[in-house]
VOPAGU-2260 file (C-alpha; in pm, 1 decimal, decimal comma):
REM VOPAGU-2260
SITE   aa  ch    i         X         Y         Z
SITE  UNK   A    0    4886,8     249,5     459,0
SITE  UNK   A    1    4656,9     -21,2     683,8
SITE  UNK   A    2    4990,7    -228,1     676,7
SITE  UNK   A    3    5179,3      51,6     953,0
SITE  UNK   A    4    4793,0     195,7    1059,5
SITE  UNK   A    5    4988,3      76,2    1462,2
SITE  UNK   A    6    5244,0     285,0    1353,9
SITE  UNK   A    7    5076,8     663,9    1244,2
SITE  UNK   A    8    4852,8     609,8    1529,9
SITE  UNK   A    9    5180,2     568,7    1759,4
SITE  UNK   A   10    5311,2     913,2    1570,9
SITE  UNK   A   11    5020,8    1110,8    1603,6
SITE  UNK   A   12    4995,1    1001,6    2002,5
SITE  UNK   A   13    5350,7    1151,4    1979,8
SITE  UNK   A   14    5237,2    1445,4    1857,7
SITE  UNK   A   15    4934,1    1501,4    2054,0
SITE  UNK   A   16    5216,1    1446,5    2398,5
SITE  UNK   A   17    5464,3    1677,8    2257,3
SITE  UNK   A   18    5137,5    1933,6    2267,0
SITE  UNK   A   19    4953,1    1867,9    2568,6
SITE  UNK   A   20    5350,6    1840,2    2722,2
SITE  UNK   A   21    5419,9    2233,3    2651,7
SITE  UNK   A   22    5013,6    2388,5    2728,3
SITE  UNK   A   23    5078,3    2182,2    3118,7
SITE  UNK   A   24    5364,5    2296,0    3139,4
SITE  UNK   A   25    5251,7    2694,8    3063,4
SITE  UNK   A   26    4945,8    2637,0    3248,3
SITE  UNK   A   27    5089,4    2469,4    3584,6
SITE  UNK   A   28    5270,1    2743,0    3659,4
SITE  UNK   A   29    5022,5    2963,2    3608,9
SITE  UNK   A   30    4789,2    2785,2    3889,8
SITE  UNK   A   31    4994,8    2471,8    4036,6
SITE  UNK   A   32    5067,3    2084,4    3910,3
SITE  UNK   A   33    4711,7    1954,5    4160,4
SITE  UNK   A   34    4397,8    2157,5    4028,6
SITE  UNK   A   35    4531,3    2148,1    3686,5
SITE  UNK   A   36    4510,8    1733,9    3695,2
SITE  UNK   A   37    4190,7    1670,7    3851,6
SITE  UNK   A   38    4070,5    1969,0    3617,4
SITE  UNK   A   39    4231,2    1829,8    3259,6
SITE  UNK   A   40    4108,4    1490,4    3307,0
SITE  UNK   A   41    3707,5    1605,5    3387,9
SITE  UNK   A   42    3679,6    1786,4    3092,1
SITE  UNK   A   43    3827,7    1498,7    2910,6
SITE  UNK   A   44    3601,1    1323,9    3012,4
SITE  UNK   A   45    3338,2    1502,6    2909,7
SITE  UNK   A   46    3550,5    1506,6    2575,9
SITE  UNK   A   47    3523,6    1121,2    2500,2
SITE  UNK   A   48    3220,5    1073,8    2684,6
SITE  UNK   A   49    3081,1    1303,9    2363,4
SITE  UNK   A   50    3285,3    1128,8    2104,1
SITE  UNK   A   51    3174,3     756,9    2247,8
SITE  UNK   A   52    2808,0     812,9    2184,3
SITE  UNK   A   53    2882,0    1006,0    1909,1
SITE  UNK   A   54    3025,8     728,9    1763,3
SITE  UNK   A   55    2942,2     375,2    1935,7
SITE  UNK   A   56    2596,9     502,1    2084,4
SITE  UNK   A   57    2696,0     429,1    2473,5
SITE  UNK   A   58    2796,5     730,6    2695,4
SITE  UNK   A   59    2938,6     532,0    2966,6
SITE  UNK   A   60    3140,7     216,4    2936,0
SITE  UNK   A   61    2833,1      26,4    3055,4
SITE  UNK   A   62    2885,6    -240,7    2850,9
SITE  UNK   A   63    3265,8    -398,0    2970,3
SITE  UNK   A   64    3287,8    -693,9    3135,0
SITE  UNK   A   65    3356,9    -656,3    3572,1
SITE  UNK   A   66    3692,7    -776,1    3495,4
SITE  UNK   A   67    3791,0    -484,4    3229,3
SITE  UNK   A   68    3614,0    -227,2    3530,2
SITE  UNK   A   69    3850,1    -400,8    3762,0
SITE  UNK   A   70    4205,5    -392,5    3606,1
SITE  UNK   A   71    4089,5     -92,5    3375,2
SITE  UNK   A   72    3981,6     127,4    3718,4
SITE  UNK   A   73    4352,5      52,4    3882,5
SITE  UNK   A   74    4532,4     181,8    3555,3
SITE  UNK   A   75    4335,3     469,1    3607,5
SITE  UNK   A   76    4491,0     547,7    3961,0
SITE  UNK   A   77    4857,2     423,0    3902,9
SITE  UNK   A   78    4849,2     610,9    3566,6
SITE  UNK   A   79    4677,9     902,4    3595,5
SITE  UNK   A   80    4638,9     988,2    4012,2
SITE  UNK   A   81    4966,7     918,9    4099,2
SITE  UNK   A   82    5191,4     896,1    3818,4
SITE  UNK   A   83    5038,5    1222,7    3589,6
SITE  UNK   A   84    5096,8    1376,9    3976,2
SITE  UNK   A   85    5484,9    1316,0    4006,2
SITE  UNK   A   86    5480,0    1460,9    3633,5
SITE  UNK   A   87    5352,9    1741,3    3583,0
SITE  UNK   A   88    5450,6    1885,7    3981,9
SITE  UNK   A   89    5831,5    1793,6    3748,1
SITE  UNK   A   90    5659,9    1982,9    3480,7
SITE  UNK   A   91    5686,1    2259,1    3731,3
SITE  UNK   A   92    6074,1    2183,5    3828,1
SITE  UNK   A   93    6239,5    2090,6    3557,6
SITE  UNK   A   94    5993,7    2194,5    3303,0
SITE  UNK   A   95    5827,8    1940,1    2963,3
SITE  UNK   A   96    6107,5    1942,3    2801,0
SITE  UNK   A   97    6381,9    1708,3    3070,1
SITE  UNK   A   98    6050,7    1537,9    3275,6
SITE  UNK   A   99    5935,3    1415,9    2914,9
SITE  UNK   A  100    6368,5    1273,8    2815,3
SITE  UNK   A  101    6286,5    1086,2    3152,8
SITE  UNK   A  102    6040,2    1003,1    3050,8
SITE  UNK   A  103    6196,2     783,9    2726,0
SITE  UNK   A  104    6228,9     523,6    3046,5
SITE  UNK   A  105    5875,7     430,7    3007,0
SITE  UNK   A  106    5952,7     184,6    2744,5
SITE  UNK   A  107    6195,3     -39,3    2883,0
SITE  UNK   A  108    5992,7       9,0    3312,3
SITE  UNK   A  109    5685,4    -112,9    3070,3
SITE  UNK   A  110    5862,9    -427,7    2948,8
SITE  UNK   A  111    6031,1    -472,1    3280,9
SITE  UNK   A  112    5636,2    -555,7    3410,7
SITE  UNK   A  113    5544,8    -688,6    3126,0
SITE  UNK   A  114    5853,9    -955,0    3222,6
SITE  UNK   A  115    5722,6    -957,1    3593,4
SITE  UNK   A  116    5303,6    -943,3    3511,9
SITE  UNK   A  117    5278,4   -1040,8    3140,3
SITE  UNK   A  118    5541,0   -1283,3    3190,3
SITE  UNK   A  119    5706,3   -1182,4    2840,8
SITE  UNK   A  120    6077,8   -1202,6    2777,2
SITE  UNK   A  121    6321,3    -960,2    2824,7
SITE  UNK   A  122    6671,2    -995,7    2635,7
SITE  UNK   A  123    7046,2    -856,8    2645,9
SITE  UNK   A  124    6920,6    -619,4    2353,4
SITE  UNK   A  125    6677,6    -483,4    2590,4
SITE  UNK   A  126    6880,6    -440,6    2929,4
SITE  UNK   A  127    7185,5    -229,6    2667,0
SITE  UNK   A  128    6880,2     -18,9    2522,3
SITE  UNK   A  129    6745,0      42,2    2842,4
SITE  UNK   A  130    7215,6     133,6    2911,2
SITE  UNK   A  131    7175,1     358,1    2672,9
SITE  UNK   A  132    6835,7     488,1    2716,6
SITE  UNK   A  133    6943,4     585,7    3092,9
SITE  UNK   A  134    7335,0     700,6    2965,7
SITE  UNK   A  135    7118,4     971,5    2699,1
SITE  UNK   A  136    7034,9    1091,3    3003,1
SITE  UNK   A  137    7233,3    1124,6    3193,4
SITE  UNK   A  138    7356,5    1356,1    2887,9
SITE  UNK   A  139    7099,9    1579,7    2958,9
SITE  UNK   A  140    7077,7    1609,0    3306,0
SITE  UNK   A  141    7424,8    1575,7    3478,9
SITE  UNK   A  142    7728,5    1847,5    3435,3
SITE  UNK   A  143    8069,1    1849,5    3546,2
SITE  UNK   A  144    8177,2    2168,5    3749,8
SITE  UNK   A  145    8472,3    2342,8    3514,4
SITE  UNK   A  146    8784,4    2328,4    3670,0
SITE  UNK   A  147    8709,2    2056,5    3868,8
SITE  UNK   A  148    8618,3    1692,4    3906,3
SITE  UNK   A  149    8283,9    1687,6    4091,3
SITE  UNK   A  150    7913,5    1639,8    3845,8
SITE  UNK   A  151    7701,9    1798,2    3953,3
SITE  UNK   A  152    7322,7    1772,3    3918,7
SITE  UNK   A  153    7196,4    2015,3    3644,2
SITE  UNK   A  154    6841,5    2023,7    3746,2
SITE  UNK   A  155    6688,8    2016,5    4054,8
SITE  UNK   A  156    6709,0    1695,0    4186,6
SITE  UNK   A  157    6336,0    1689,8    4351,3
SITE  UNK   A  158    6199,5    1733,5    4042,1
SITE  UNK   A  159    6436,5    1471,0    3844,4
SITE  UNK   A  160    6291,9    1238,2    4127,0
SITE  UNK   A  161    5924,8    1337,9    4036,9
SITE  UNK   A  162    5919,7    1241,7    3640,4
SITE  UNK   A  163    6082,9     954,9    3733,4
SITE  UNK   A  164    5862,1     841,8    3976,2
SITE  UNK   A  165    5581,4     976,4    3659,3
SITE  UNK   A  166    5802,5     728,5    3392,1
SITE  UNK   A  167    5703,2     403,7    3614,1
SITE  UNK   A  168    5343,8     529,0    3676,1
SITE  UNK   A  169    5286,0     534,3    3286,3
SITE  UNK   A  170    5477,4     233,5    3223,2
SITE  UNK   A  171    5312,4      -5,2    3521,5
SITE  UNK   A  172    4986,5     166,0    3440,9
SITE  UNK   A  173    5095,5      45,4    2990,3
SITE  UNK   A  174    5122,7    -337,4    3150,3
SITE  UNK   A  175    4780,6    -293,8    3384,6
SITE  UNK   A  176    4580,9    -165,7    3076,4
SITE  UNK   A  177    4695,5    -437,3    2845,6
SITE  UNK   A  178    4590,1    -645,1    3077,2
SITE  UNK   A  179    4206,5    -525,2    3101,9
SITE  UNK   A  180    4201,6    -361,0    2749,0
SITE  UNK   A  181    4193,9    -642,3    2543,5
SITE  UNK   A  182    3998,5    -684,6    2221,3
SITE  UNK   A  183    3753,8    -417,9    2410,9
SITE  UNK   A  184    3704,0     -19,7    2276,8
SITE  UNK   A  185    3998,0     190,2    2354,5
SITE  UNK   A  186    3743,7     506,5    2410,0
SITE  UNK   A  187    3658,8     309,6    2634,2
SITE  UNK   A  188    3898,4     167,0    2785,2
SITE  UNK   A  189    4055,5     509,7    2856,3
SITE  UNK   A  190    3715,4     647,3    2995,2
SITE  UNK   A  191    3676,6     397,3    3282,6
SITE  UNK   A  192    4084,4     511,1    3340,2
SITE  UNK   A  193    3932,8     884,3    3375,3
SITE  UNK   A  194    3627,9     810,9    3608,7
SITE  UNK   A  195    3948,4     596,2    3824,0
SITE  UNK   A  196    4153,9     904,2    3850,7
SITE  UNK   A  197    3920,7    1145,7    3890,3
SITE  UNK   A  198    3740,6     967,4    4167,9
SITE  UNK   A  199    4146,0     974,2    4329,8
SITE  UNK   A  200    4175,0    1271,0    4343,1
SITE  UNK   A  201    3827,8    1367,5    4452,5
SITE  UNK   A  202    3903,3    1221,7    4778,3
SITE  UNK   A  203    4309,6    1347,2    4833,7
SITE  UNK   A  204    4121,9    1748,6    4757,1
SITE  UNK   A  205    3917,7    1628,2    5016,7
SITE  UNK   A  206    4196,2    1485,7    5261,8
SITE  UNK   A  207    4439,9    1805,4    5147,8
SITE  UNK   A  208    4137,7    2038,0    5186,4
SITE  UNK   A  209    4249,4    2209,0    4797,7
SITE  UNK   A  210    3979,2    2243,7    4694,9
SITE  UNK   A  211    4017,5    2596,5    4680,4
SITE  UNK   A  212    4283,5    2560,5    4505,7
SITE  UNK   A  213    4010,4    2459,3    4237,8
SITE  UNK   A  214    3784,8    2760,7    4232,4
SITE  UNK   A  215    4103,5    2960,1    4149,6
SITE  UNK   A  216    4220,0    2795,6    3844,7
SITE  UNK   A  217    3882,3    2773,1    3692,3
SITE  UNK   A  218    3857,2    3205,0    3703,0
SITE  UNK   A  219    4195,2    3203,0    3497,7
SITE  UNK   A  220    4134,5    3245,2    3163,9
SITE  UNK   A  221    4476,6    3230,7    3001,3
SITE  UNK   A  222    4602,5    2914,9    3259,4
SITE  UNK   A  223    4169,5    2705,9    3171,8
SITE  UNK   A  224    4243,7    2744,9    2744,8
SITE  UNK   A  225    4573,4    2512,1    2816,4
SITE  UNK   A  226    4450,6    2318,6    3047,3
SITE  UNK   A  227    4184,7    2277,3    2807,3
SITE  UNK   A  228    4420,2    2239,9    2518,3
SITE  UNK   A  229    4591,8    1970,3    2693,3
SITE  UNK   A  230    4305,4    1815,7    2785,2
SITE  UNK   A  231    4207,8    1686,8    2419,4
SITE  UNK   A  232    4559,3    1603,9    2345,1
SITE  UNK   A  233    4674,8    1454,5    2659,9
SITE  UNK   A  234    4373,9    1196,0    2835,2
SITE  UNK   A  235    4136,4    1197,1    2551,7
SITE  UNK   A  236    4320,9    1169,4    2204,3
SITE  UNK   A  237    4680,0    1074,5    2380,5
SITE  UNK   A  238    4551,8     797,4    2538,8
SITE  UNK   A  239    4297,4     694,8    2383,8
SITE  UNK   A  240    4477,7     653,3    2056,2
SITE  UNK   A  241    4815,3     468,3    2205,3
SITE  UNK   A  242    4537,6     225,2    2328,7
SITE  UNK   A  243    4450,0     177,8    1962,4
SITE  UNK   A  244    4786,0     182,2    1894,8
SITE  UNK   A  245    4831,8    -138,3    2149,9
SITE  UNK   A  246    4577,2    -358,8    1936,3
SITE  UNK   A  247    4724,9    -271,0    1632,9
SITE  UNK   A  248    5130,2    -308,8    1682,5
SITE  UNK   A  249    5332,0    -482,8    1921,3
SITE  UNK   A  250    5386,6    -271,9    2190,2
SITE  UNK   A  251    5693,8    -191,3    2221,3
SITE  UNK   A  252    5680,8     -47,7    1908,4
SITE  UNK   A  253    5451,9     231,4    2014,5
SITE  UNK   A  254    5675,7     284,1    2293,2
SITE  UNK   A  255    5955,8     299,1    2054,3
SITE  UNK   A  256    5788,2     571,1    1868,3
SITE  UNK   A  257    5656,0     824,1    2188,0
SITE  UNK   A  258    6018,3     808,3    2274,5
SITE  UNK   A  259    6040,3    1114,1    2005,0
SITE  UNK   A  260    5873,8    1361,5    2227,7
SITE  UNK   A  261    6177,4    1479,8    2451,9
SITE  UNK   A  262    6336,5    1504,1    2078,3
SITE  UNK   A  263    6010,3    1737,3    1949,0
SITE  UNK   A  264    5945,8    1907,8    2259,2
SITE  UNK   A  265    6382,4    2093,8    2193,8
SITE  UNK   A  266    6216,4    2382,5    1913,9
SITE  UNK   A  267    5923,3    2417,2    2097,1
SITE  UNK   A  268    6113,2    2491,1    2450,6
SITE  UNK   A  269    6299,2    2646,2    2283,0
SITE  UNK   A  270    6017,2    2897,9    2079,7
SITE  UNK   A  271    5790,5    2907,5    2357,2
SITE  UNK   A  272    5982,8    2879,5    2670,6
SITE  UNK   A  273    6335,9    3004,2    2561,4
SITE  UNK   A  274    6490,7    2808,9    2671,7
SITE  UNK   A  275    6868,3    2838,7    2607,7
SITE  UNK   A  276    6962,2    2494,7    2515,4
SITE  UNK   A  277    7327,1    2385,9    2464,5
SITE  UNK   A  278    7478,0    2102,6    2155,5
SITE  UNK   A  279    7533,0    1858,4    2392,4
SITE  UNK   A  280    7174,8    1853,4    2584,1
SITE  UNK   A  281    7024,5    1752,8    2206,4
SITE  UNK   A  282    7250,6    1493,4    2140,0
SITE  UNK   A  283    7201,7    1411,6    2522,1
SITE  UNK   A  284    6760,5    1365,7    2371,5
SITE  UNK   A  285    6893,5    1207,5    2039,0
SITE  UNK   A  286    7078,4     935,0    2244,7
SITE  UNK   A  287    6784,7     932,7    2437,7
SITE  UNK   A  288    6521,7     819,4    2206,3
SITE  UNK   A  289    6844,9     577,6    2007,2
SITE  UNK   A  290    6795,4     296,4    2325,3
SITE  UNK   A  291    6454,7     361,7    2255,7
SITE  UNK   A  292    6426,5     209,0    1913,3
SITE  UNK   A  293    6781,8     -42,5    2068,7
SITE  UNK   A  294    6609,3    -205,8    2322,6
SITE  UNK   A  295    6284,5    -337,4    2087,6
SITE  UNK   A  296    6419,3    -322,4    1708,1
SITE  UNK   A  297    6774,5    -532,6    1770,2
């Protein structure tokens, strides 16, 4: 197991993202995505600070370098504020299953930014894998009109664009996280990113004057149950485990394993949200996952 430690951690991350996607879709439909984002980050900060204190004796990442704080803060704003704000609104509009399928574009996007920022290489197989991933996503989100040659969106375009924006935020945030984290503790690195995200949301709530929605959400017991569960398995365990995984294996392998989430979400979507899923949609999810595998393996 030691030889594949990073791979096993990445698989655990995939299960965490599956649970948090379900929890946040359920809670977001009850109280809205904006207050959900702030509350779950505050809860995650509490969880990760207590965990870090008992794990390393540090309640806050006070031993991180100024450079690490700078890059990880930027990563937190891009990933937790911009990326997740778009993704969680997509959860409300088109559901977690389709949103996370579009998020399968995160690995190719991360590879693109890795090439742009870190001078990492992109090969012909990378581009083919990206094309296959896009094909799989298109199989799910596009539908042909009956008795017509025209093709239409099966889901709202606004939700699809927001999910894509979430993928861009996650991909860029991952690359910048790697740039800032290096050999530093992944849980404390996540804490820095969470703090940056909270600061961004606080500023946003002051600008928009949306504090009332937060207090309403806090009084919604069922929604708070979902937000709490999502906070544990998302920004606390999920993000931290993903950073731990990329310290023990390549970003490509981690991204590939995590990309199984859209497949894992098929059964919960049927059982929990009573979605009617066609064989074409299942095949599309499989093709998208195969594209991510091709992107990094071949």
